[in-house]
C-alpha positions in Angstrom: 27.6 -12.1 -9.8 24.2 -10.5 -10.5 23.6 -12.1 -13.9 20.2 -13.7 -13.0 16.8 -12.7 -14.2 15.1 -9.6 -12.7 12.2 -10.7 -10.5 8.8 -9.5 -11.8 7.2 -6.5 -10.1 3.7 -7.2 -8.9 0.9 -4.8 -10.0 0.2 -2.3 -7.2 -3.6 -2.7 -7.8 -3.5 -6.2 -6.1 -2.8 -4.6 -2.7 -5.8 -3.4 -0.8 -6.3 -1.5 2.5 -9.7 -3.1 3.2 -9.5 -5.8 5.8 -6.2 -4.6 7.4 -7.2 -2.9 10.7 -4.1 -0.7 11.0 -4.3 0.6 7.5 -8.1 1.2 7.7 -7.4 3.2 10.9 -4.7 5.2 9.2 -6.9 5.9 6.2 -9.8 7.0 8.5 -7.5 9.3 10.6 -6.1 11.0 7.5 -9.6 11.4 6.1 -10.8 13.2 9.2 -8.0 15.7 8.6 -9.0 16.1 4.9 -5.9 14.2 3.7 -5.3 11.2 1.5 -2.2 9.0 1.3 -1.9 7.5 -2.2 1.0 5.3 -1.1 -0.9 3.8 1.9 -1.4 0.4 0.2 2.3 0.0 -0.2 2.9 -0.1 3.5 1.9 -3.7 3.6 
């Protein structure tokens, strides 16, 4: 049990907010309040 290879972790830079309406809306709403969510791209 559990003796397989560890799956590779993809690079976080490949995930983008652009082109995903919900994430773009969230980014805009946060920017209007002067906030920035550095983890937003990980919501995908």
